[in-house]
Every structure is written in structure tokens, then in C-alpha cells.
Residue frames relative to the residue before (quaternion, step in Angstrom):
aa qw qx qy qz dx dy dz
M 1.0000 0.0000 0.0000 0.0000 0.00 0.00 0.00
S 0.3993 -0.7496 0.4496 0.2765 3.60 1.26 0.02
I 0.2395 0.7597 -0.5596 0.2288 3.58 0.97 0.83
K 0.2581 -0.8024 0.5256 0.1151 3.55 -0.71 1.12
R 0.7977 -0.0961 0.0645 0.5919 3.57 1.08 -0.63
I 0.3207 -0.6951 0.6081 0.2103 3.49 -1.33 0.40
I 0.1717 -0.7621 0.6173 0.0926 3.54 -0.94 0.93
D 0.1991 -0.7828 0.5843 0.0784 3.56 -0.62 1.19
I 0.0968 -0.8026 0.5886 -0.0006 3.56 -0.51 1.27
G 0.7197 0.4400 -0.3310 0.4230 3.56 -1.05 0.80
P 0.7793 -0.3203 0.2360 0.4842 3.54 -1.32 -0.20
N 0.5942 -0.5954 0.4146 0.3472 3.55 -1.14 0.64
V 0.0858 0.7613 -0.6314 0.1202 3.55 -0.64 1.23
E 0.4311 -0.7053 0.4960 0.2659 3.58 -0.87 0.91
I 0.0427 0.8156 -0.5738 0.0621 3.59 -0.49 1.19
S 0.4644 0.7243 -0.4317 0.2709 3.57 1.22 -0.26
K 0.6181 0.5441 -0.3573 0.4407 3.62 1.12 -0.48
K 0.6784 0.4882 -0.2840 0.4699 3.59 1.15 -0.59
I 0.7765 0.2234 -0.1043 0.5799 3.58 1.09 -0.75
K 0.0151 -0.8453 0.5319 -0.0479 3.54 -0.35 1.25
F 0.6192 0.6235 -0.3219 0.3525 3.58 1.23 -0.29
I 0.8017 0.1607 -0.0696 0.5715 3.64 1.20 -0.17
G 0.5765 -0.5994 0.4347 0.3455 3.56 -1.20 0.52
I 0.2489 -0.7653 0.5812 0.1207 3.54 -1.16 0.69
K 0.1658 -0.7595 0.6235 0.0832 3.55 -0.91 1.01
K 0.1925 -0.7877 0.5776 0.0943 3.58 -0.61 1.15
V 0.1428 -0.8073 0.5697 0.0585 3.57 -0.80 1.05
G 0.4349 -0.7247 0.4440 0.2977 3.60 1.22 -0.24
V 0.7213 -0.3857 0.3322 0.4696 3.52 -1.30 -0.44
K 0.0020 0.8044 -0.5904 0.0660 3.57 -0.80 1.10
S 0.6560 -0.5021 0.3828 0.4136 3.57 -1.31 0.17
K 0.6305 -0.5405 0.3918 0.3959 3.57 -1.23 0.41
N 0.6267 0.5337 -0.3451 0.4509 3.62 1.04 -0.66
Y 0.6455 0.5131 -0.3130 0.4713 3.58 0.98 -0.84
I 0.6660 0.4963 -0.2968 0.4712 3.57 0.92 -0.94
S 0.6401 0.5221 -0.3283 0.4582 3.60 0.94 -0.83
L 0.6326 0.5226 -0.3255 0.4699 3.60 1.01 -0.77
L 0.6414 0.5084 -0.3232 0.4750 3.60 0.96 -0.83
L 0.6830 0.4919 -0.2917 0.4543 3.58 0.89 -0.91
R 0.6307 0.5335 -0.3376 0.4512 3.60 1.02 -0.75
N 0.7277 0.3989 -0.2268 0.5098 3.58 1.15 -0.58
S 0.5943 0.5583 -0.3522 0.4594 3.57 1.29 0.27
K 0.3438 -0.7411 0.5412 0.1991 3.54 -1.27 0.34
V 0.7943 0.2044 -0.0581 0.5691 3.56 1.12 -0.74
G 0.1429 -0.7563 0.6315 0.0941 3.54 -1.15 0.72
L 0.1943 -0.7934 0.5703 0.0870 3.57 -0.67 1.13
V 0.0217 0.7759 -0.6301 0.0221 3.55 -1.03 0.85
F 0.1906 -0.7370 0.6351 0.1311 3.52 -1.34 0.33
Y 0.2845 0.7640 -0.5095 0.2752 3.55 0.43 1.33
P 0.5001 -0.5504 0.5439 0.3888 3.56 -1.19 0.43
V 0.5763 -0.6455 0.3781 0.3289 3.57 -0.83 1.00
N 0.6734 0.5121 -0.3174 0.4283 3.60 0.93 -0.79
Q 0.6638 0.4676 -0.3144 0.4918 3.63 1.26 -0.02
M 0.4491 0.7439 -0.4285 0.2474 3.58 1.22 -0.27
T 0.7318 0.4346 -0.2648 0.4534 3.60 0.77 -0.93
K 0.6171 0.5142 -0.3488 0.4828 3.59 1.29 -0.01
S 0.5952 0.6222 -0.3303 0.3867 3.58 1.28 -0.15
S 0.3984 -0.7015 0.5376 0.2451 3.57 -0.89 0.91
I 0.5784 0.5664 -0.3769 0.4500 3.60 1.17 -0.47
I 0.6408 0.5013 -0.3145 0.4891 3.58 0.95 -0.87
A 0.6412 0.5201 -0.3245 0.4616 3.60 0.95 -0.84
A 0.6459 0.5091 -0.3216 0.4693 3.60 0.97 -0.82
Y 0.6508 0.5030 -0.3195 0.4705 3.61 0.92 -0.84
A 0.6825 0.4908 -0.2925 0.4557 3.58 0.82 -1.01
S 0.6907 0.4951 -0.2923 0.4386 3.59 0.89 -0.90
H 0.6954 0.4207 -0.2670 0.5179 3.58 1.25 -0.36
G 0.5387 -0.6799 0.3700 0.3326 3.59 1.29 0.22
L 0.3941 0.7265 -0.4807 0.2929 3.60 1.15 0.49
V 0.4672 -0.5890 0.5634 0.3427 3.53 -1.28 0.42
I 0.2430 -0.7742 0.5703 0.1280 3.59 -0.71 1.08
I 0.0597 -0.7807 0.6221 0.0031 3.55 -0.76 1.10
N 0.1527 -0.7845 0.5983 0.0573 3.54 -0.66 1.16
L 0.2449 -0.8117 0.5215 0.0953 3.55 -0.58 1.22
C 0.4387 0.6955 -0.4582 0.3375 3.58 1.29 0.03
K 0.3296 -0.7754 0.5124 0.1659 3.57 -0.86 0.94
E 0.3067 0.7646 -0.5102 0.2470 3.58 1.25 0.29
K 0.5089 -0.7035 0.4203 0.2635 3.58 -0.99 0.80
I 0.5478 0.5738 -0.4216 0.4393 3.62 1.23 0.00
Y 0.1217 -0.8334 0.5375 0.0412 3.60 -0.64 1.06
K 0.7827 0.2193 -0.1734 0.5560 3.58 1.18 0.11
T 0.2225 -0.6855 0.6669 0.1895 3.49 -1.37 0.36
N 0.6705 -0.4572 0.3413 0.4742 3.55 -1.17 -0.23
E 0.7505 0.3683 -0.2109 0.5065 3.61 1.26 -0.14
F 0.7841 0.2796 -0.1307 0.5384 3.61 0.96 -0.84
L 0.0966 -0.7960 0.5968 0.0289 3.55 -0.92 0.95
S 0.5001 -0.6410 0.4947 0.3071 3.55 -1.01 0.84
G 0.7926 0.2639 -0.2244 0.5018 3.55 -0.90 0.98
I 0.7064 0.3765 -0.2538 0.5429 3.58 1.31 -0.15
H 0.8053 0.1880 -0.0829 0.5562 3.61 0.84 -1.00
Y 0.7855 0.0528 -0.0173 0.6163 3.58 1.20 -0.47
V 0.3833 -0.6993 0.5550 0.2366 3.53 -1.32 0.20
S 0.1600 -0.7818 0.5933 0.1056 3.56 -0.97 0.81
K 0.7707 0.1597 -0.1018 0.6084 3.57 1.23 -0.41
I 0.2361 -0.7553 0.5948 0.1411 3.56 -0.90 0.94
K 0.0172 0.7674 -0.6393 0.0445 3.52 -0.84 1.05
E 0.6311 -0.5486 0.3803 0.3951 3.56 -1.12 0.58
N 0.7105 0.4817 -0.2782 0.4309 3.57 0.92 -0.83
N 0.7007 0.4477 -0.3207 0.4536 3.65 1.11 -0.04
F 0.3382 0.7486 -0.5036 0.2676 3.62 1.20 0.27
S 0.6723 0.5084 -0.3091 0.4404 3.59 0.92 -0.83
N 0.6768 0.4961 -0.2901 0.4601 3.58 1.16 -0.49
L 0.4766 0.7147 -0.4319 0.2747 3.60 1.18 -0.31
Q 0.6551 0.4967 -0.3287 0.4648 3.61 0.95 -0.76
K 0.6169 0.5353 -0.3433 0.4638 3.59 1.05 -0.70
I 0.6450 0.5158 -0.3091 0.4715 3.57 1.03 -0.84
A 0.6477 0.5069 -0.3142 0.4741 3.60 0.93 -0.87
N 0.6497 0.5214 -0.3112 0.4573 3.60 1.00 -0.83
K 0.6421 0.5179 -0.3203 0.4658 3.61 1.02 -0.80
A 0.6533 0.5000 -0.3134 0.4743 3.59 0.95 -0.86
F 0.6336 0.5274 -0.3216 0.4657 3.59 1.01 -0.85
K 0.6627 0.5007 -0.2999 0.4692 3.59 0.90 -0.93
H 0.6361 0.5214 -0.3202 0.4701 3.58 0.98 -0.87
Y 0.6432 0.5187 -0.3171 0.4655 3.58 0.95 -0.88
K 0.6824 0.4952 -0.2928 0.4510 3.59 0.83 -0.97
E 0.6721 0.5027 -0.2980 0.4547 3.58 0.98 -0.82
N 0.7722 0.3172 -0.1560 0.5279 3.58 1.17 -0.60
A 0.3140 0.7815 -0.4887 0.2274 3.59 1.23 0.34
L 0.5940 -0.6105 0.4028 0.3350 3.54 -1.10 0.74
D 0.6289 0.5382 -0.3555 0.4340 3.61 0.99 -0.69
K 0.6338 0.5163 -0.3278 0.4735 3.58 1.07 -0.70
T 0.6501 0.5059 -0.3032 0.4790 3.58 0.98 -0.86
A 0.6478 0.5179 -0.3152 0.4612 3.58 0.96 -0.88
S 0.6504 0.5131 -0.3169 0.4618 3.60 0.93 -0.85
L 0.6359 0.5248 -0.3193 0.4672 3.55 1.00 -0.82
L 0.6775 0.4879 -0.2936 0.4656 3.59 0.90 -0.91
I 0.6191 0.5330 -0.3402 0.4657 3.60 1.03 -0.76
G 0.6435 0.5244 -0.3134 0.4612 3.57 0.98 -0.85
I 0.6502 0.5086 -0.3097 0.4719 3.59 0.98 -0.83
I 0.6689 0.4983 -0.2991 0.4634 3.58 0.91 -0.93
K 0.6585 0.5002 -0.3112 0.4684 3.60 0.90 -0.88
N 0.6370 0.5348 -0.3194 0.4541 3.58 1.00 -0.83
K 0.6693 0.4928 -0.2988 0.4689 3.60 0.97 -0.84
K 0.6419 0.5284 -0.3274 0.4490 3.60 1.06 -0.71
T 0.6867 0.4843 -0.2886 0.4590 3.61 1.05 -0.67
K 0.6072 0.5699 -0.3587 0.4218 3.62 1.18 -0.22
């Protein structure tokens, strides 16, 4: 995938034992604007989550909303939730033959994020509340 470096954002967590193939640059806790800039210039988001927790993660939401390919390095045997499927919304295994599909996977995760975004849900709820008040 031609990954040149990994940027570790957030509190200091030891990840070097899990990822041995490339250098890691730790930037620590930063502002949302700084993090968004890093994500806009990134292609892949790495996580280590049990799959059934992925759609509850704000990190996954940040990756999806910035169009990154989400790679989950967790070896748990669950490969789907009721919303996210391995190979459709995220990647759990990288193989040479699936490089061409990575953009499609990132696009599916982005679309899923947009369809389920909190602002859309909030607007829908506001419409329901306003409608009930006018009755």
C-alpha cells in the first residue's frame, strides 16, 4: 500500500508491539482542526477494535467522514456488525488482490457515515418535534 509512516494521534498508548513494519510518529493530543488536517492528508486509518464496537467509535466516524480506508487489526473472529461488514465498510485483511477495492470500501464507509450522521438524525428529530407542536 506504499504507507510511508504512521501518525499516532491521541494519548500515549504503546502500539509498537502490534505494528512492526513501519515507523510511528506520535503527535499526542491535538486540536480537532489539526487532526482533521492530518486525516484529510491521509489514506488509511488503523484501529484495533472488536468489530462489534466499530460503529460506536468516534475514531471510526472520523476516519469514515474523511474518506479513509479503515483497517481493523483486531484478530477477533466476528467480522460483521449489524451495520459494518468486513470487505465492504472496512478491511480486516490486506491482500494484494484487494488493493483495487480499497477506494470502493472507503466510499462505502463514507456513504454509511453520511447516511447515519448525527446532524441528519438531529434534523429529523427537530422536524418531528416541530410537527408535534403544530398539531
